[in-house]
LONUBA-838789 format. One record per residue (C-alpha): residue number from 1; x, y, z. Coordinates in Angstrom, 3 decimals, padded with zeros to 6 digits. Example, Ala and Ser with C-alpha at 12.3 -4.5 7.8 and 13.67 -1.06 7.14 Angstrom:
<atoms>
1 / 012.300 / -004.500 / 007.800 $
2 / 013.670 / -001.060 / 007.140 $
</atoms>
This chain:
<atoms>
1 / 000.000 / 000.000 / 000.000 $
2 / 002.685 / 002.522 / 001.025 $
3 / 005.984 / 002.637 / -000.796 $
4 / 009.173 / 003.664 / 000.912 $
5 / 010.505 / 007.064 / -000.053 $
6 / 013.927 / 006.824 / -001.659 $
7 / 016.166 / 009.693 / -002.671 $
8 / 017.092 / 008.165 / -006.006 $
9 / 013.550 / 007.361 / -007.100 $
10 / 011.465 / 010.262 / -005.772 $
11 / 013.727 / 013.340 / -005.866 $
12 / 014.171 / 014.880 / -009.292 $
13 / 016.383 / 017.813 / -008.284 $
14 / 018.282 / 018.950 / -005.207 $
15 / 019.858 / 022.357 / -004.674 $
16 / 021.545 / 024.080 / -001.786 $
17 / 019.821 / 027.407 / -001.165 $
18 / 021.521 / 030.758 / -000.686 $
19 / 021.504 / 032.352 / 002.756 $
20 / 018.843 / 034.894 / 001.711 $
21 / 016.489 / 032.088 / 000.624 $
22 / 017.324 / 030.205 / 003.834 $
23 / 016.324 / 033.281 / 005.875 $
24 / 013.065 / 033.482 / 003.929 $
25 / 012.264 / 029.817 / 004.592 $
26 / 013.092 / 030.243 / 008.295 $
27 / 010.873 / 033.334 / 008.440 $
28 / 007.872 / 031.676 / 006.811 $
29 / 008.244 / 028.601 / 009.056 $
30 / 008.323 / 030.887 / 012.110 $
31 / 005.234 / 032.733 / 010.821 $
32 / 003.346 / 029.442 / 010.493 $
33 / 004.654 / 027.882 / 013.728 $
34 / 005.365 / 030.606 / 016.324 $
35 / 005.988 / 027.920 / 018.965 $
36 / 009.305 / 027.145 / 017.248 $
37 / 010.790 / 030.577 / 017.952 $
38 / 013.120 / 029.333 / 020.699 $
39 / 014.045 / 026.062 / 018.974 $
40 / 014.470 / 027.272 / 015.381 $
41 / 018.267 / 027.453 / 015.709 $
42 / 018.336 / 023.836 / 016.866 $
43 / 016.063 / 022.745 / 014.031 $
44 / 017.529 / 024.876 / 011.219 $
45 / 021.067 / 025.936 / 012.259 $
46 / 022.304 / 029.001 / 010.392 $
47 / 025.719 / 027.480 / 009.624 $
48 / 024.328 / 024.178 / 008.276 $
49 / 023.543 / 023.953 / 004.569 $
50 / 019.850 / 023.918 / 003.679 $
51 / 018.610 / 021.983 / 000.667 $
52 / 015.366 / 022.286 / -001.261 $
53 / 014.491 / 019.180 / -003.246 $
54 / 011.927 / 018.955 / -006.007 $
55 / 009.794 / 015.824 / -005.898 $
56 / 006.929 / 014.501 / -007.997 $
57 / 003.469 / 016.135 / -007.894 $
58 / 004.853 / 019.653 / -007.168 $
59 / 006.197 / 018.739 / -003.724 $
60 / 009.226 / 020.551 / -002.320 $
61 / 011.200 / 018.977 / 000.490 $
62 / 013.301 / 021.103 / 002.871 $
63 / 016.275 / 019.182 / 004.239 $
64 / 019.059 / 020.300 / 006.547 $
65 / 022.674 / 019.423 / 007.061 $
66 / 025.263 / 017.290 / 005.358 $
67 / 023.306 / 014.196 / 006.436 $
68 / 020.308 / 015.433 / 004.419 $
69 / 017.671 / 015.281 / 007.187 $
70 / 014.157 / 016.047 / 005.791 $
71 / 012.393 / 018.557 / 008.050 $
72 / 009.463 / 020.087 / 006.160 $
73 / 007.628 / 019.587 / 002.903 $
74 / 005.463 / 021.926 / 000.884 $
75 / 002.895 / 021.238 / -001.838 $
76 / 003.083 / 023.973 / -004.500 $
77 / 003.040 / 027.285 / -002.572 $
78 / 001.055 / 025.926 / 000.369 $
79 / 002.093 / 025.873 / 004.008 $
80 / 005.226 / 024.118 / 005.199 $
81 / 004.229 / 020.817 / 006.818 $
82 / 006.629 / 019.239 / 009.343 $
83 / 007.817 / 015.669 / 008.860 $
84 / 007.226 / 012.989 / 011.496 $
85 / 010.811 / 013.433 / 012.693 $
86 / 010.078 / 017.084 / 013.550 $
87 / 006.735 / 016.190 / 015.161 $
88 / 008.431 / 013.605 / 017.387 $
89 / 011.011 / 016.202 / 018.363 $
90 / 008.375 / 018.911 / 019.015 $
91 / 005.091 / 017.115 / 019.859 $
92 / 003.110 / 020.290 / 020.635 $
93 / 003.930 / 021.991 / 017.336 $
94 / 000.541 / 021.330 / 015.699 $
95 / -003.014 / 021.178 / 017.061 $
96 / -004.207 / 017.627 / 017.732 $
97 / -007.263 / 015.663 / 016.706 $
98 / -007.552 / 012.564 / 018.882 $
99 / -009.327 / 009.669 / 017.197 $
100 / -011.602 / 007.285 / 019.113 $
101 / -009.997 / 004.023 / 020.217 $
102 / -012.334 / 001.915 / 018.062 $
103 / -011.458 / 003.872 / 014.921 $
104 / -007.687 / 004.025 / 015.301 $
105 / -007.148 / 000.550 / 013.808 $
106 / -008.880 / 001.616 / 010.596 $
107 / -007.119 / 004.983 / 010.452 $
108 / -003.728 / 003.287 / 010.764 $
109 / -004.749 / 001.045 / 007.865 $
110 / -005.368 / 004.113 / 005.692 $
111 / -009.087 / 004.839 / 006.164 $
112 / -010.464 / 008.362 / 006.132 $
113 / -011.298 / 009.923 / 009.480 $
114 / -015.028 / 010.499 / 009.880 $
115 / -016.861 / 012.713 / 012.347 $
116 / -018.023 / 009.908 / 014.689 $
117 / -014.395 / 008.918 / 015.315 $
118 / -013.623 / 012.446 / 016.477 $
119 / -016.816 / 013.379 / 018.306 $
120 / -017.378 / 010.208 / 020.343 $
121 / -016.265 / 009.817 / 023.959 $
122 / -012.673 / 008.852 / 023.063 $
123 / -012.177 / 011.560 / 020.442 $
124 / -011.122 / 015.155 / 020.943 $
125 / -010.604 / 018.137 / 018.672 $
126 / -008.723 / 021.403 / 019.139 $
127 / -010.257 / 024.581 / 017.725 $
128 / -008.536 / 025.310 / 014.401 $
129 / -009.367 / 027.370 / 011.320 $
130 / -010.424 / 025.687 / 008.089 $
131 / -007.621 / 024.095 / 006.027 $
132 / -005.230 / 024.036 / 009.001 $
133 / -002.598 / 021.317 / 009.341 $
134 / -003.354 / 019.069 / 012.331 $
135 / -001.950 / 015.926 / 013.935 $
136 / -004.215 / 012.872 / 014.125 $
137 / -003.321 / 011.205 / 017.396 $
138 / -004.217 / 007.873 / 018.915 $
139 / -005.868 / 007.891 / 022.335 $
140 / -003.558 / 007.881 / 025.310 $
141 / -003.219 / 004.432 / 026.746 $
142 / -003.056 / 004.154 / 030.512 $
143 / -001.559 / 001.149 / 032.195 $
144 / -003.981 / -000.800 / 034.327 $
145 / -003.107 / -002.084 / 037.750 $
146 / -004.687 / -005.282 / 038.904 $
147 / -006.560 / -005.345 / 042.133 $
148 / -005.621 / -008.283 / 044.300 $
</atoms>
């Protein structure tokens, strides 16, 4: 169902950006995600090279460093969307939609998220504007202690 992303197969062009373009990318990321203001130097160091890669279907990938670590992607001129690596590093970066426990199995298999999975007792939604980027999260699992 899902194919692994490979540099050789999916990236058609890769270029290191000039410092002025790098400042522009940093600025637009900070405009979209103001919570990154303190950590932006850790995420996008000024002295590290920044690469913009062109992929299929008008997708641009922003990668940092000599190790080529993908950090954000952008479809056409839309918003920068963080990769899972960035979301694991900064879990409160995006608003969360928590999916009901009964629906999470289907969502992980690739199903669309429907309103009952978000509005039932196990679901939760943050207030966000239309067309905002959100994280779909699984319910928090608590460990059970056995009564003896």
